[in-house]
C-alpha positions as CSV (number, residue, x, y, z in Angstrom):
1,T,123.8,174.8,177.9
2,T,120.8,173.2,179.6
3,Q,119.5,176.5,180.8
4,Q,120.1,178.1,177.4
5,C,118.2,175.4,175.6
6,S,115.3,174.8,178.1
7,T,112.8,176.1,175.5
8,V,114.2,173.8,172.9
9,E,112.8,170.8,174.7
10,R,109.6,171.6,172.8
11,H,112.1,171.7,169.8
12,M,110.1,173.4,167.1
13,A,107.4,175.8,168.4
14,S,105.4,176.4,165.2
15,S,103.0,179.1,164.2
16,P,99.9,178.1,162.1
17,P,100.8,177.1,158.5
18,T,100.2,179.6,155.8
19,A,98.2,178.9,152.7
20,E,101.4,178.7,150.7
21,M,102.9,176.2,153.1
22,A,99.7,174.0,152.9
23,A,99.8,174.1,149.2
24,A,103.4,173.0,149.1
25,S,103.1,170.3,151.7
26,V,103.3,167.4,149.3
27,G,106.6,166.1,147.9
28,A,110.3,166.4,148.8
29,T,111.5,169.6,150.5
30,L,114.7,171.3,149.6
31,N,116.4,172.8,152.7
32,I,118.5,175.9,152.1
33,N,120.6,177.2,155.0
34,V,120.8,181.0,155.0
35,G,123.2,182.8,157.4
36,I,122.3,186.2,158.9
37,L,125.4,188.1,159.8
38,G,126.3,191.7,160.6
39,H,127.5,194.1,163.3
40,V,125.9,194.0,166.7
41,D,122.5,195.7,166.9
42,S,122.0,195.9,163.2
43,G,118.7,194.1,163.5
44,K,119.6,190.5,162.6
45,T,117.3,188.8,165.1
46,S,114.5,191.2,164.2
47,L,114.9,190.1,160.6
48,S,114.9,186.4,161.6
49,R,111.7,187.0,163.5
50,A,110.1,188.8,160.6
51,L,111.0,186.1,158.1
52,S,110.3,183.0,160.2
53,S,107.2,180.8,160.7
54,T,108.9,178.2,162.9
55,A,111.3,178.7,165.8
56,S,114.0,176.2,166.8
57,T,117.2,176.2,168.8
58,N,117.9,179.5,170.6
59,A,115.7,181.3,168.1
60,F,115.0,185.0,168.7
61,D,117.4,185.3,171.7
62,K,115.5,182.9,174.0
63,N,118.7,182.5,175.9
64,P,118.0,184.3,179.3
65,Q,121.5,186.0,179.1
66,S,120.6,187.3,175.6
67,K,117.4,188.8,176.9
68,E,119.2,190.4,179.8
69,R,121.9,191.9,177.7
70,G,119.7,192.7,174.7
71,I,122.1,191.1,172.2
72,T,122.5,187.7,170.5
73,L,125.0,185.5,172.3
74,D,124.7,182.2,170.4
75,L,123.6,180.8,167.1
76,G,119.8,180.9,166.7
77,F,117.8,178.8,164.3
78,S,114.4,179.3,162.7
79,S,112.8,178.6,159.4
80,F,110.0,179.3,156.9
81,L,108.5,177.3,154.0
82,T,108.1,178.8,150.6
83,S,107.3,177.7,147.0
84,L,110.2,176.4,144.9
85,P,112.0,179.1,142.9
86,A,111.3,179.0,139.1
87,Q,114.9,178.1,138.3
88,L,114.7,175.0,140.5
89,A,111.2,173.8,139.3
90,G,110.8,170.5,137.5
91,G,113.3,168.6,139.7
92,A,113.0,166.3,142.7
93,Y,111.7,169.0,145.0
94,S,108.2,170.5,145.3
95,Q,108.9,173.2,148.0
96,M,111.7,175.0,149.7
97,Q,112.4,175.3,153.4
98,V,114.7,178.2,154.4
99,T,116.6,177.6,157.6
100,L,117.9,180.9,159.0
101,V,121.1,180.8,161.0
102,D,121.1,184.0,163.2
103,C,124.7,184.6,164.1
104,P,125.8,186.9,167.0
105,G,127.2,190.2,166.0
106,H,129.3,191.1,169.0
107,A,133.1,191.2,168.3
108,S,133.9,188.9,171.3
109,L,131.7,186.1,169.7
110,I,133.6,186.0,166.3
111,R,134.5,182.3,166.7
112,T,130.7,181.5,167.1
113,I,130.1,183.6,163.9
114,I,132.7,181.7,162.0
115,G,131.3,178.3,163.1
116,G,127.8,179.4,162.1
117,A,129.0,180.6,158.7
118,Q,130.5,177.2,157.8
119,I,127.1,175.5,157.6
120,I,125.3,178.0,155.2
121,D,124.5,178.0,151.5
122,L,123.8,181.7,151.2
123,M,124.5,184.8,153.3
124,L,122.5,187.8,154.3
125,L,124.7,190.7,155.4
126,V,122.6,193.0,157.6
127,I,123.7,196.6,157.7
128,D,122.2,199.4,159.9
129,V,121.4,202.0,157.2
130,T,121.9,204.8,159.7
131,K,125.5,203.7,160.4
132,G,126.8,201.9,157.3
133,I,129.6,199.4,157.4
134,Q,131.1,198.9,160.9
135,T,134.0,196.9,162.1
136,Q,132.1,193.6,162.6
137,T,130.3,194.2,159.3
138,A,133.7,194.1,157.6
139,E,134.7,191.0,159.5
140,C,131.5,189.3,158.5
141,L,132.1,190.3,154.9
142,V,135.6,188.7,155.1
143,I,134.1,185.5,156.6
144,G,131.5,185.5,153.8
145,E,134.2,185.7,151.1
146,I,136.0,182.7,152.6
147,L,133.0,180.4,153.1
148,N,130.3,181.5,150.7
149,D,129.7,182.5,147.1
150,T,126.3,184.2,147.3
151,L,125.6,187.3,149.2
152,I,122.6,189.6,149.6
153,V,123.1,192.9,151.4
154,V,120.1,193.9,153.7
155,L,119.9,197.6,154.5
156,N,117.9,197.5,157.7
157,K,116.2,200.3,159.8
158,T,115.1,202.4,156.8
159,D,112.3,203.7,159.0
160,M,114.9,205.5,161.1
161,L,115.8,207.7,158.1
162,P,113.8,211.0,158.0
163,E,111.1,210.4,155.4
164,A,111.8,213.7,153.6
165,G,115.3,212.7,152.4
166,R,115.0,209.0,152.8
167,E,115.6,208.0,149.2
168,E,118.5,210.3,148.7
169,K,120.2,209.1,151.9
170,L,119.5,205.5,151.0
171,S,121.0,206.0,147.5
172,K,124.2,207.5,149.0
173,M,124.5,204.6,151.5
174,K,124.2,202.1,148.6
175,A,126.9,203.9,146.7
176,R,129.3,203.8,149.7
177,I,128.6,200.1,150.3
178,R,129.0,199.3,146.6
179,K,132.4,200.9,146.7
180,T,133.4,198.6,149.6
181,L,132.0,195.6,147.8
182,A,134.0,196.4,144.7
183,A,137.1,195.1,146.4
184,T,135.5,191.7,147.1
185,K,134.0,188.9,145.1
186,F,130.6,190.3,146.0
187,A,131.0,193.4,143.8
188,D,127.6,192.8,142.1
189,A,125.7,191.6,145.2
190,P,122.1,192.8,145.3
191,M,120.9,195.2,148.0
192,V,117.4,195.1,149.6
193,A,116.2,197.9,151.8
194,I,113.9,196.9,154.7
195,A,112.6,197.8,158.2
196,A,112.5,194.5,160.1
197,R,111.1,196.2,163.2
198,P,109.6,199.6,162.4
199,G,109.8,201.9,165.5
200,G,112.4,199.6,167.2
201,A,112.0,197.7,170.4
202,E,110.1,200.5,172.1
203,S,107.3,200.4,169.5
204,A,107.0,196.6,169.8
205,A,106.9,196.8,173.6
206,S,104.1,199.4,173.6
207,D,102.0,197.6,170.9
208,A,100.1,194.5,172.0
209,S,100.5,193.1,168.5
210,G,104.3,193.4,168.7
211,G,104.6,196.6,166.7
212,A,104.2,197.6,163.1
213,A,104.5,195.1,160.4
214,A,108.0,194.6,158.8
215,V,108.6,196.5,155.6
216,G,110.4,195.1,152.6
217,V,110.5,191.5,153.7
218,S,108.5,190.2,150.7
219,A,111.0,191.8,148.4
220,L,113.9,190.2,150.3
221,V,112.3,186.8,150.1
222,D,111.9,187.3,146.3
223,E,115.5,188.3,146.0
224,L,116.6,185.3,148.1
225,K,114.6,182.9,145.9
226,A,116.1,184.4,142.8
227,R,119.6,183.9,144.1
228,V,119.2,180.3,145.3
229,A,121.1,177.7,143.3
230,L,120.6,174.0,143.7
231,P,123.2,172.9,146.2
232,E,124.8,169.5,146.1
233,R,122.7,167.1,148.2
234,R,124.0,163.5,148.1
235,H,122.6,160.7,150.1
236,D,125.6,158.4,149.7
237,G,129.1,158.8,151.3
238,P,130.1,159.0,154.9
239,L,128.1,161.0,157.4
240,H,129.4,164.4,158.7
241,F,126.9,166.0,161.1
242,A,128.0,169.4,162.6
243,I,126.5,169.7,166.1
244,D,125.8,173.2,167.3
245,H,123.8,172.5,170.5
246,C,123.6,169.5,172.9
247,F,121.1,169.1,175.8
248,P,119.3,166.4,177.8
249,I,115.6,165.8,177.8
250,K,114.4,163.9,180.9
251,G,113.1,160.4,180.0
252,Q,114.2,160.6,176.4
253,G,118.0,161.0,176.2
254,T,120.4,163.6,174.8
255,V,119.3,165.8,171.9
256,L,121.9,167.0,169.4
257,T,120.9,169.7,167.0
258,G,122.9,170.4,163.9
259,T,123.3,170.3,160.2
260,V,124.2,167.4,157.9
261,L,127.3,168.5,156.0
262,S,127.7,165.2,154.1
263,G,126.1,161.8,153.8
264,S,122.8,160.9,155.5
265,L,121.4,159.4,158.7
266,K,118.4,157.4,159.9
267,I,116.9,156.0,163.0
268,G,118.8,153.0,164.4
269,Q,122.0,154.1,162.7
270,E,125.2,154.0,164.7
271,I,127.1,157.3,164.8
272,E,130.5,158.2,166.3
273,F,131.6,161.2,168.3
274,P,135.3,161.5,167.4
275,E,136.1,164.1,170.1
276,L,134.7,161.7,172.8
277,K,135.8,158.5,171.1
278,Q,132.3,157.1,171.7
279,T,129.5,155.6,169.5
280,R,125.7,155.6,170.0
281,K,122.6,154.6,168.1
282,I,120.1,157.1,166.9
283,K,116.8,156.7,168.9
284,S,114.7,159.4,167.1
285,M,114.9,162.5,164.9
286,Q,112.9,165.6,164.3
287,M,113.1,168.4,161.7
288,F,111.4,171.6,163.1
289,R,109.0,169.6,165.3
290,K,108.2,167.0,162.8
291,P,109.4,163.4,163.4
292,V,111.4,162.0,160.5
293,Q,112.9,158.6,159.7
294,S,116.0,159.9,157.8
295,A,117.8,163.1,156.8
296,T,120.4,163.9,154.2
297,Q,123.1,166.5,153.3
298,G,121.9,170.0,153.9
299,D,119.2,169.2,156.3
300,R,118.9,170.7,159.8
301,L,117.5,168.5,162.5
302,G,117.5,167.3,166.1
303,V,118.9,163.8,166.8
304,C,118.1,161.9,170.1
305,V,120.6,159.3,171.4
306,T,120.7,157.6,174.8
307,Q,123.5,157.3,177.4
308,L,125.5,160.3,176.2
309,D,126.6,163.0,178.7
310,A,125.2,166.3,177.3
311,K,127.8,168.3,179.3
312,A,130.7,166.5,177.5
313,L,129.7,167.8,174.0
314,E,128.3,171.3,173.6
315,R,129.4,171.6,170.0
316,G,131.2,169.1,167.9
317,I,130.8,166.4,165.2
318,A,128.9,163.1,164.7
319,C,130.0,160.9,161.8
320,T,130.1,157.5,160.3
321,P,132.4,155.4,162.6
322,G,136.0,155.7,161.6
323,Y,135.4,158.5,159.0
324,I,136.7,161.5,161.0
325,S,139.8,161.6,163.1
326,T,141.4,164.3,165.1
327,V,144.2,166.5,163.7
328,S,147.1,168.0,165.7
329,C,149.3,169.0,162.8
330,A,148.3,169.7,159.2
331,L,149.6,170.8,155.9
332,V,147.5,173.8,154.9
333,A,147.2,175.8,151.6
334,V,146.8,179.4,152.9
335,R,145.8,182.8,151.7
336,H,146.4,186.2,153.4
337,I,143.4,188.3,154.3
338,R,144.1,191.6,152.5
339,F,142.2,193.7,155.2
340,F,144.5,192.4,157.9
341,K,147.2,195.0,158.2
342,T,149.8,193.2,160.4
343,A,152.3,190.7,159.0
344,C,151.5,187.0,159.6
345,K,154.8,185.9,161.1
346,T,156.2,182.3,161.1
347,G,156.2,181.1,164.7
348,A,153.5,183.5,165.8
349,K,150.4,182.0,167.5
350,F,146.9,182.4,166.0
351,H,143.4,181.4,167.0
352,V,142.6,178.6,164.6
353,T,138.9,178.0,163.9
354,V,137.9,174.7,162.2
355,G,134.1,174.1,162.2
356,H,132.8,175.0,165.7
357,A,136.2,174.4,167.3
358,T,138.7,177.2,168.1
359,V,142.2,176.3,169.4
360,M,145.6,178.0,169.4
361,G,148.1,177.1,166.7
362,T,151.5,178.0,165.3
363,A,152.2,178.4,161.6
364,T,155.4,177.9,159.6
365,F,154.9,179.5,156.2
366,F,156.6,178.5,152.9
367,G,156.1,178.9,149.2
368,P,157.7,178.0,145.8
369,P,161.5,178.5,145.5
370,G,161.0,181.2,142.9
371,A,158.8,183.4,145.0
372,A,161.5,186.0,145.7
373,A,162.3,186.4,142.0
374,A,158.6,186.7,141.1
375,E,158.2,189.4,143.7
376,A,161.2,191.3,142.3
377,E,159.6,191.0,138.9
378,R,156.3,192.4,140.2
379,Q,158.1,195.3,141.8
380,A,160.0,196.1,138.6
381,A,156.8,196.2,136.7
382,V,155.5,199.1,138.8
383,E,158.9,200.9,139.0
384,G,158.7,204.4,137.7
385,K,154.9,204.7,138.1
386,D,153.4,207.4,140.2
387,E,152.1,206.7,143.7
388,A,148.4,206.4,142.6
389,A,149.3,204.0,139.8
390,R,151.4,201.9,142.1
391,K,148.6,201.7,144.7
392,A,146.1,200.8,142.0
393,A,148.4,198.0,140.7
394,Q,148.9,196.6,144.2
395,A,145.2,196.7,144.9
396,A,144.4,194.9,141.6
397,R,147.1,192.3,142.4
398,A,145.7,191.7,145.9
399,L,142.2,191.3,144.5
400,A,143.4,188.9,141.9
401,V,145.2,186.8,144.5
402,A,142.1,186.9,146.8
403,R,139.9,185.6,144.0
404,A,142.3,182.9,142.9
405,P,141.4,179.4,144.1
406,L,143.6,177.8,146.8
407,P,146.1,175.2,145.6
408,T,144.6,171.7,145.9
409,S,147.7,169.5,145.4
410,F,151.1,169.5,147.1
411,A,154.4,168.4,145.4
412,D,155.8,166.0,148.1
413,G,159.2,165.5,146.4
414,G,159.7,169.2,145.5
415,E,161.6,171.8,147.5
416,H,159.8,174.8,149.1
417,L,161.2,178.1,150.3
418,Y,160.8,178.9,154.0
419,Q,159.2,182.4,154.7
420,E,159.6,184.6,157.7
421,E,156.1,185.8,157.0
422,L,153.1,185.0,154.8
423,D,153.5,186.5,151.3
424,T,150.5,188.8,150.7
425,A,151.0,188.9,146.9
426,A,151.5,185.3,146.0
427,P,148.7,182.8,145.4
428,D,150.7,179.6,146.0
429,Q,151.3,179.7,149.8
430,W,151.5,176.9,152.3
431,C,152.1,176.4,156.0
432,V,152.6,173.6,158.5
433,L,150.0,174.4,161.2
434,Q,150.8,172.9,164.6
435,L,147.7,172.9,167.0
436,E,148.0,173.1,170.7
437,Q,144.9,170.9,171.0
438,P,143.6,168.4,168.4
439,V,140.5,169.2,166.4
440,A,138.1,166.7,164.7
441,C,137.5,167.5,161.1
442,A,136.9,165.9,157.7
443,L,139.7,166.7,155.3
444,P,140.0,168.8,153.3
445,A,138.6,171.3,155.9
446,T,138.6,175.1,156.0
447,A,140.6,176.8,158.8
448,I,140.3,180.5,159.6
449,C,143.2,182.0,161.6
450,S,142.8,185.1,163.7
451,H,144.3,187.3,166.3
452,L,141.2,187.4,168.6
453,E,143.2,188.9,171.5
454,T,143.3,192.2,169.6
455,D,141.1,194.8,171.3
456,H,137.7,194.5,169.4
457,N,137.1,198.2,170.1
458,L,139.8,199.0,167.6
459,N,138.8,199.6,164.0
460,A,140.9,196.7,162.7
461,C,140.2,193.3,161.1
462,R,141.3,190.5,163.3
463,I,141.1,187.7,160.8
464,A,144.7,187.2,159.5
465,F,144.5,184.3,157.0
466,Y,142.5,181.3,156.0
467,G,143.3,178.0,154.4
468,K,142.4,174.5,153.4
469,L,143.7,171.7,155.6
470,V,144.9,169.4,152.8
471,R,146.1,166.5,155.1
472,S,147.0,165.6,158.6
473,L,150.8,165.3,159.4
474,A,152.1,162.6,161.7
475,P,155.2,163.5,163.7
476,D,157.4,161.4,161.4
477,E,156.0,163.0,158.2
478,V,156.9,166.6,159.1
479,P,160.7,166.1,158.6
480,K,160.1,164.7,155.1
481,L,158.8,168.1,154.0
482,R,161.6,169.7,152.0
483,V,161.2,173.3,153.2
484,F,164.5,175.1,153.2
485,K,166.1,178.3,154.4
486,R,168.8,180.0,152.3
487,K,171.8,180.6,154.5
488,R,175.1,182.4,154.1
489,K,178.3,182.5,156.1
490,E,180.7,185.3,155.5
491,G,184.5,185.2,156.0
492,Q,187.6,187.0,154.9
493,V,190.5,186.2,152.5
494,E,193.7,186.6,154.5
495,R,196.2,186.0,151.8
496,L,197.1,184.1,148.6
497,H,198.9,180.8,149.5
498,D,199.7,179.8,145.8
499,D,198.0,180.2,142.4
500,H,195.3,177.8,143.4
501,T,195.0,178.1,147.2
502,L,193.8,180.8,149.6
503,I,194.2,181.1,153.3
504,C,190.9,182.4,154.8
505,K,189.5,183.3,158.2
506,N,186.5,184.4,160.3
507,L,184.1,182.1,158.5
508,F,183.7,180.0,161.7
509,R,183.4,180.8,165.4
510,P,186.5,180.0,167.5
511,G,186.4,176.3,168.5
512,T,184.1,175.2,165.7
513,D,184.9,171.8,164.3
514,M,185.6,172.5,160.6
515,T,185.7,168.9,159.4
516,P,182.0,168.8,158.4
517,F,182.6,171.8,156.1
518,F,185.5,170.1,154.1
519,G,184.5,169.8,150.5
520,M,181.9,172.6,150.6
521,E,181.9,175.3,148.0
522,V,182.8,178.9,148.8
523,Q,182.9,181.9,146.5
524,V,185.3,184.9,146.5
525,G,183.2,188.0,146.5
526,E,179.7,188.1,144.9
527,S,180.9,187.0,141.5
528,G,184.5,185.7,141.9
529,P,186.0,182.2,141.4
530,V,184.5,179.2,143.3
531,G,186.6,176.8,145.3
532,R,186.2,174.2,148.0
533,I,187.2,174.2,151.7
534,D,190.2,171.9,151.8
535,S,191.7,171.7,155.3
536,T,192.4,173.7,158.4
537,F,195.3,176.1,158.7
538,G,196.2,176.5,162.3
539,K,193.4,176.7,164.9
540,T,191.0,179.2,163.3
541,K,192.0,179.5,159.7
542,F,191.4,177.2,156.7
543,K,192.6,176.6,153.2
544,V,190.4,176.9,150.1
545,A,191.5,175.0,147.0
546,F,190.5,176.2,143.5
547,P,190.5,174.2,140.2
548,S,193.8,173.7,138.5
549,S,192.2,175.1,135.4
550,L,192.1,178.5,136.9
551,E,194.7,180.7,135.1
552,P,197.6,182.1,137.1
553,G,197.0,185.6,138.5
554,V,193.2,185.3,138.4
555,L,193.0,184.3,142.1
556,A,195.5,187.0,143.1
557,D,193.4,189.7,141.4
558,A,190.1,188.4,142.9
559,C,191.2,188.1,146.5
560,K,192.5,191.5,147.2
561,G,190.6,192.7,150.3
562,A,187.8,190.3,149.3
563,R,185.1,188.6,151.3
564,I,184.5,184.9,151.0
565,Y,181.0,183.4,151.1
566,L,179.7,180.0,152.0
567,N,176.2,179.7,150.5
568,Y,174.0,176.7,151.5
569,K,170.5,175.8,152.5
570,R,169.1,174.0,155.5
571,F,165.8,172.2,155.7
572,V,163.9,173.6,158.6
573,F,162.2,170.4,159.6
574,D,165.4,168.3,159.3
575,T,166.2,167.0,162.8
576,E,169.9,166.6,161.9
577,K,170.3,170.2,160.8
578,R,172.3,169.2,157.7
579,M,173.8,171.9,155.4
580,I,173.0,171.3,151.7
581,Q,174.5,172.9,148.6
582,H,172.9,172.7,145.2
C-alpha cells in the first residue's frame, strides 16, 4: 500500500484553477461522488483524466503495477469544480465539486468495483463503442442497479469508428444498448458519445502535449449536471467514514483517505476503528490538497491520525465510538439477480461483499408460508399460452420483482417457509447469512453475494443475489427464527383391527422409539380419514385410533391397499429438532 500511494503523500496535485473555478470559489461547495465503471480497456481512466482538474489517491493509474500492466488495479480518485446546476441554485451551495471514482474494469477485481460503487451518488457506465456491452459491462450494470438510481451511458472511442459511416454505426450501437437497458431500471438513461483520448495511447505518447483534445466531454459534463439531484447531506448523527486507502507519512502520522457516508468529523474528534478495536484523535484533514477543519456526509477527504499502524488497515471503517460493531451472522432481505443463471442453493458458499470487505458466507433461504401456492397460481396464469407469451410473462414478472423495493421489516413471531433455493419470482425473500469472518458495518447495510470463483473468461454473470442486512443475529437469536420445513413420513396400512383402529407398518425404521410419535395425526391416503398414533403393536408396527364418530365401514373402505401419511413440520434452527403439527 505504501508503494502504491507514494505519490499521494503530496495528496492533491492540482492543476491551475480555471476561470469558472475562480468565479465559484466563494461559499459552500456541494460534493457529488460519480463512479466511472465499465469493462477493462473501455477508457475509464482516460475519461477521468479528461474530466479532472485535481488528482488524488491513485488517480490515473499512478500505481506502478497499473502502469506496468496498462490497466487500472485499484480505485482512483480525482475531481473537478463546476458551477452549480440550475435545479440546485438558490440553496446553501454556490458551486459543485465532482469527485470521480475510477473503478477497475478487470473481472478479477470485481470486489474492488463493488466497494467503489457503494460510495457514489451517480454512475457513468463507459462502453467501448467498437465492442458494445461486454461481460464486465453487464456486471457493472448489475452493480449499478443495486446501488444507484442515476446512470449515464458514455459511448467512448467514437474516433475509432470510420468517419464515413460513424453516425450510422453509432445509431445502431445505441439501439442495441437501449434494448439491453430496457430490462433494467435504467431504461431511459441518457447516452453521450465521446472520444476521451483520440488516437489512443500511441497518439498521446507521440505528441508532446499528450495527444489530441478529448471530444464530447463538455456535453457529458452538461448531461451530468442536468442529472444531478440534491443528495441528503446531514451534519448530525453518528459518523461513518468509509476508508479506501491508508498509508504513513513520515513525521506526520497515518493518512486515511475515504468518503463520509454519514455524520461529520472535525479536527480533534475521537474516532474508532471497529475492525481494530482502537480509537484515535484526528490531527489534521485535507480535501484535495486544501486543509479543512471539518467535513460532512458526502465529502471525500484525507484524515491524519497518529500512532496507527497503516499496515493494519488498508480498507475499512472509522466511526463515532460505539456506533458500528462487527457482524458474524445476519438476517437479510434478499433479491435474486435475474442475470445469474445458476440456482442460489441453501447451504452453498458465496463471496459476500459489504462495503470494502469481502468474506465467505453461507445462506439459508426462506420466504412466506404461501410462496408455493403463489407460484402455482403464477404458473396457472400462463398455462395454455404459447412459448413466446410465456417467456414475455416471465420476463415481465422478473423485471417487476427486480424493481420492487426490498422488505424493510421482519415478522419475528410469524412462521416462514424454508427454501432449498432462492425463489427468483418472489419479492419477499429472506436469508440467514452466516459469515466465516466478521465484517464491520452500519445496519441496515447492503450485501452483494457472488460466485467469484467462476472463470471470469466465461460469458456469465457472477453476481448471484444482493440484500439488505436488517439486523445482526446473536447465536441465541437464530433458534428463535420460526423457519420450518414441511416433512412427510410414509407408511402402509397392514389391516383393519376394528371399526376405529388400523394396524400400520413401515412408517418408522426398525429400532425407532415410537413413543414421541404417540398422539400425532396421520392420514389414510391423500384425502382419507385422519387418526392418531395410539400405541405400538409388536416391535415394528403400531396402532392408529380414529374418532368414534367415524361411521362403520368407512375405515374398511378407505384402508384397502392404502398408504398412511404422517405430515409435520420441523423448524430448521430448532436445536431440539422437534416435530410440530398444525
